[in-house]
Backbone as CSV, one residue per row, in Angstrom:
resi,resn,N_x,N_y,N_z,CA_x,CA_y,CA_z,C_x,C_y,C_z
1,MET,21.135,3.125,-16.563,20.688,2.663,-16.632,18.546,3.401,-15.881
2,LYS,19.324,3.083,-14.967,18.796,4.297,-13.725,17.713,5.871,-14.099
3,SER,19.538,6.371,-14.299,19.977,7.749,-15.513,18.458,8.755,-16.401
4,LEU,18.431,6.732,-16.844,17.671,6.965,-18.999,16.692,7.107,-18.511
5,ILE,15.967,5.969,-17.651,14.868,6.169,-16.664,14.343,7.366,-16.746
6,ALA,15.194,8.333,-15.501,15.046,9.671,-15.173,14.634,10.457,-15.946
7,LEU,15.900,10.314,-16.883,14.908,11.094,-18.680,14.736,11.231,-19.724
8,VAL,14.263,9.874,-19.955,13.180,9.486,-20.528,11.802,10.456,-20.057
9,PHE,11.574,10.170,-18.612,10.672,10.374,-17.998,10.171,11.730,-17.749
10,ALA,11.092,12.443,-17.604,11.588,14.062,-17.832,11.227,14.230,-18.588
11,MET,11.369,13.988,-19.501,11.156,14.821,-21.278,9.733,14.540,-21.942
12,SER,9.127,13.850,-21.348,7.879,13.044,-21.620,7.158,13.779,-20.895
13,MET,7.416,14.718,-19.873,6.699,16.160,-19.300,6.588,16.997,-20.163
14,MET,8.014,17.312,-20.540,7.864,19.158,-21.025,6.618,19.250,-22.328
15,VAL,6.149,17.375,-23.254,5.567,17.251,-23.954,4.290,18.402,-23.806
16,PRO,3.920,18.871,-24.610,2.516,20.377,-24.874,1.839,19.985,-24.256
17,VAL,0.649,20.541,-23.685,-0.639,19.783,-23.010,-1.082,18.913,-24.957
18,ALA,-1.573,20.549,-25.620,-1.917,19.615,-25.956,-1.478,19.053,-27.272
19,ALA,-0.263,18.326,-27.462,0.076,17.457,-27.470,-0.631,16.476,-27.650
20,HIS,-1.379,16.199,-26.669,-2.030,14.508,-26.196,-3.371,15.410,-26.672
21,ALA,-3.553,16.346,-26.667,-5.507,16.695,-27.090,-5.991,15.523,-28.144
22,SER,-7.477,15.263,-28.234,-8.191,14.364,-28.256,-9.421,14.689,-28.864
23,TRP,-10.038,14.736,-29.320,-11.053,14.849,-29.823,-12.984,14.157,-29.950
24,GLY,-13.548,14.620,-29.825,-15.060,13.763,-29.492,-15.854,13.701,-30.348
25,VAL,-16.468,13.073,-31.046,-17.950,12.679,-31.670,-18.893,12.299,-31.995
26,ILE,-20.279,12.128,-31.098,-21.949,11.829,-31.174,-21.939,12.143,-32.699
27,ALA,-22.266,11.296,-33.551,-23.412,10.662,-34.923,-24.312,9.473,-34.286
28,VAL,-25.268,10.714,-34.639,-26.914,10.033,-34.871,-27.709,10.119,-35.649
29,ASP,-28.190,9.808,-35.964,-29.233,8.613,-36.872,-30.832,9.229,-36.829
30,ASP,-30.782,10.696,-36.361,-32.411,11.046,-35.587,-32.733,11.172,-36.399
31,GLN,-33.192,10.513,-37.300,-34.859,10.280,-37.583,-36.123,10.580,-37.227
32,VAL,-37.181,11.757,-37.302,-37.908,11.019,-36.592,-39.270,9.565,-36.490
33,GLY,-39.187,9.602,-35.691,-40.367,7.872,-35.456,-40.442,7.489,-33.499
34,GLU,-40.697,5.969,-34.354,-40.956,5.714,-32.858,-40.273,4.587,-31.652
35,LYS,-38.465,5.190,-32.883,-37.607,4.337,-32.234,-36.558,5.165,-30.890
36,ASP,-35.915,5.391,-30.823,-34.861,6.385,-29.683,-33.594,6.814,-31.353
37,PRO,-32.832,6.994,-32.157,-32.101,6.852,-32.827,-30.554,6.132,-32.204
38,ALA,-30.308,6.081,-33.104,-29.191,4.905,-33.526,-27.694,5.821,-32.971
39,TYR,-26.893,6.230,-33.155,-25.586,7.049,-32.058,-24.540,5.954,-32.280
40,GLY,-23.497,6.353,-32.882,-22.254,6.255,-32.330,-20.984,7.374,-31.899
41,VAL,-20.129,7.345,-30.689,-19.540,7.811,-30.042,-17.457,7.860,-30.554
42,GLY,-17.131,8.493,-31.219,-15.436,8.417,-31.957,-14.905,8.583,-31.347
43,GLY,-14.184,8.953,-30.855,-12.534,9.499,-30.423,-10.940,9.732,-31.579
44,GLY,-10.263,10.130,-31.258,-9.566,10.652,-32.023,-8.555,11.668,-31.906
45,ASP,-7.435,11.487,-32.640,-6.267,12.547,-32.969,-6.847,13.314,-33.403
46,SER,-7.596,14.114,-33.676,-8.595,15.121,-34.426,-10.023,14.803,-34.478
47,LYS,-10.300,15.686,-35.250,-11.002,15.987,-35.698,-12.035,14.972,-36.965
48,ALA,-11.203,15.254,-38.168,-11.606,14.066,-38.897,-11.763,11.973,-38.766
49,LYS,-11.195,12.176,-37.725,-10.684,10.648,-37.190,-12.299,10.874,-36.364
50,ALA,-11.810,11.551,-34.491,-13.077,11.226,-34.159,-14.207,11.349,-34.855
51,THR,-14.400,12.088,-36.132,-15.812,11.820,-37.072,-15.754,10.529,-37.789
52,GLN,-14.664,10.081,-38.468,-14.742,8.814,-39.314,-15.176,7.964,-37.922
53,ASN,-14.709,8.218,-36.883,-14.929,7.111,-35.469,-16.292,6.889,-36.430
54,ALA,-16.289,7.761,-35.492,-17.962,7.430,-34.966,-19.183,7.863,-35.518
55,MET,-19.256,8.078,-36.923,-20.026,7.611,-37.675,-19.771,5.622,-38.691
56,LYS,-18.446,5.503,-38.508,-18.594,3.934,-38.126,-19.993,2.881,-37.407
57,PHE,-19.593,3.468,-36.084,-20.456,3.133,-35.224,-21.228,3.122,-35.222
58,CYS,-21.681,5.205,-35.997,-23.739,5.002,-35.707,-24.359,3.730,-36.490
59,LYS,-23.885,3.711,-37.685,-23.301,3.177,-39.020,-23.712,1.488,-38.887
60,GLU,-22.242,1.296,-37.128,-22.853,-0.322,-36.580,-23.917,-0.566,-35.909
61,ALA,-24.704,1.172,-35.997,-25.552,0.511,-34.625,-27.549,0.786,-35.439
62,SER,-26.605,0.752,-36.419,-28.370,0.315,-37.832,-27.811,1.628,-38.164
63,GLY,-27.963,2.858,-37.819,-27.683,4.252,-38.643,-28.021,3.859,-40.174
64,THR,-28.737,4.915,-40.635,-28.871,5.053,-42.409,-28.438,5.900,-42.231
65,LYS,-28.988,6.846,-42.042,-28.675,8.590,-42.399,-28.182,8.957,-41.320
66,CYS,-27.397,8.631,-40.688,-25.828,9.656,-39.492,-25.433,10.768,-40.165
67,ASP,-25.460,11.160,-39.008,-25.152,13.066,-38.970,-23.939,13.013,-38.224
68,VAL,-23.592,13.631,-37.631,-22.224,14.245,-36.529,-23.227,15.156,-35.764
69,ALA,-22.970,15.072,-34.661,-24.591,15.865,-33.870,-23.955,17.114,-32.756
70,VAL,-22.559,16.668,-32.239,-21.541,17.634,-31.525,-19.918,16.879,-31.346
71,THR,-19.174,17.813,-31.958,-17.858,17.610,-31.508,-17.485,18.077,-29.906
72,TYR,-16.596,17.565,-29.620,-15.851,18.184,-28.628,-14.508,17.319,-28.260
73,GLU,-14.442,18.474,-27.921,-12.534,18.372,-27.111,-12.419,17.845,-25.557
74,LYS,-13.618,18.143,-24.846,-13.552,17.339,-22.737,-15.004,16.295,-22.839
75,CYS,-16.448,17.677,-22.813,-17.211,16.231,-23.219,-18.372,16.885,-23.870
76,GLY,-18.911,15.593,-24.104,-19.959,16.089,-25.473,-21.329,15.038,-24.740
77,ALA,-23.111,15.489,-24.943,-23.298,15.295,-24.517,-25.007,14.960,-26.073
78,TYR,-25.696,14.707,-25.525,-26.684,14.040,-26.924,-28.257,14.038,-26.531
79,ALA,-29.497,15.067,-26.062,-31.215,14.698,-25.892,-31.712,14.933,-26.770
80,SER,-32.424,13.870,-26.959,-33.787,13.603,-28.134,-34.920,13.086,-27.406
81,SER,-35.776,13.924,-27.373,-37.841,13.829,-27.647,-38.508,12.568,-28.250
82,ARG,-37.022,11.950,-29.899,-37.532,10.924,-30.981,-38.145,12.358,-31.579
83,LYS,-38.453,13.844,-31.483,-39.160,14.633,-32.243,-38.004,15.615,-32.487
84,TYR,-37.704,15.845,-31.049,-36.827,17.346,-30.132,-35.333,16.743,-29.990
85,SER,-34.585,17.859,-30.819,-32.774,16.923,-29.922,-32.610,18.670,-29.829
86,GLY,-31.162,18.113,-28.642,-29.938,19.385,-28.290,-28.953,18.466,-28.084
87,THR,-27.861,19.408,-28.358,-26.521,18.879,-27.778,-25.781,20.095,-26.893
88,GLY,-24.492,19.542,-25.988,-23.415,20.179,-25.759,-22.533,19.820,-24.962
89,THR,-21.639,21.011,-24.550,-20.473,20.596,-24.810,-19.734,21.250,-23.290
90,ALA,-19.167,20.497,-22.404,-18.862,21.719,-21.371,-17.637,20.517,-20.780
91,SER,-17.066,21.246,-19.328,-15.293,20.181,-19.319,-15.946,19.052,-18.263
92,THR,-17.342,18.654,-17.926,-17.669,17.979,-17.098,-18.772,17.344,-17.492
93,ALA,-20.006,15.864,-17.848,-20.526,15.069,-18.699,-21.941,15.353,-17.723
94,GLN,-21.918,15.860,-16.688,-23.166,16.481,-15.948,-23.399,17.721,-16.585
95,GLU,-22.103,19.153,-17.103,-22.873,19.929,-17.231,-23.724,19.617,-18.501
96,ALA,-22.645,18.844,-19.832,-23.015,18.932,-21.190,-24.291,17.926,-21.341
97,LYS,-24.511,17.460,-20.419,-26.468,16.762,-20.040,-26.715,17.987,-20.424
98,LYS,-26.505,18.872,-18.946,-27.676,19.927,-18.801,-27.857,20.973,-19.839
99,LYS,-26.332,21.471,-20.509,-27.274,21.963,-21.715,-27.501,21.136,-22.743
100,ALA,-27.702,19.950,-23.362,-28.357,18.896,-23.994,-29.366,18.649,-23.645
101,LEU,-29.947,18.922,-22.301,-31.241,19.173,-22.430,-31.885,20.718,-22.566
102,SER,-30.807,21.831,-22.296,-31.642,22.886,-22.465,-32.031,22.870,-24.254
103,ASP,-31.154,22.801,-24.606,-30.410,22.996,-25.944,-31.937,22.675,-26.421
104,CYS,-31.800,21.371,-26.038,-33.408,20.224,-26.128,-34.707,21.058,-26.448
105,ASN,-34.783,21.395,-25.164,-36.416,22.627,-24.984,-37.454,22.052,-24.980
106,ASN,-37.981,20.812,-24.960,-38.502,19.816,-24.434,-39.074,18.895,-23.486
107,ALA,-39.713,18.903,-22.600,-39.631,18.085,-21.485,-40.215,16.816,-21.657
108,SER,-39.998,16.305,-23.025,-40.262,14.772,-22.908,-38.740,14.356,-24.014
109,CYS,-37.526,15.590,-23.673,-35.986,15.457,-24.248,-35.411,14.977,-22.450
110,ARG,-34.516,13.715,-23.033,-33.895,12.673,-22.724,-32.054,12.766,-22.998
111,VAL,-31.780,12.874,-21.430,-30.313,12.900,-23.176,-29.691,11.223,-22.794
112,LEU,-29.445,10.881,-24.275,-29.555,9.486,-24.244,-28.083,8.805,-24.885
113,ILE,-27.089,9.759,-25.312,-25.782,9.245,-24.698,-25.197,10.782,-23.882
114,ALA,-23.491,10.890,-23.136,-22.970,12.376,-23.012,-21.185,10.994,-22.470
115,ASP,-20.503,11.519,-23.178,-18.825,11.114,-23.142,-18.546,11.709,-22.993
116,CYS,-17.345,11.846,-22.710,-16.280,12.769,-22.659,-14.003,12.047,-22.211
117,ASN,-14.006,12.993,-23.235,-11.931,12.551,-23.035,-10.920,11.953,-22.367
């Protein structure tokens, strides 16, 4: 029995990393207005599944015009000032946040959401 468990473990270690890759998507309803945009974060084994999940969660958060803001394999972030917005992707949440703020390019921008797979 121990040899069977060892064999199964060894075989699982041989699976290519790409087989474990997952996607993340941040969808937002960023209509200009007085309140922060509704958003949803979704993950999945494909871009399509992650998008489907993010759109579902955005709509559940009262979003009426949700669109995909950013798609990522590692980390993604969305920054907003209610008038301007920006996105970033990187290997860490901190770097994705910095990129989103830079992309937003307005002093009143703040990171609304950041997520890593």
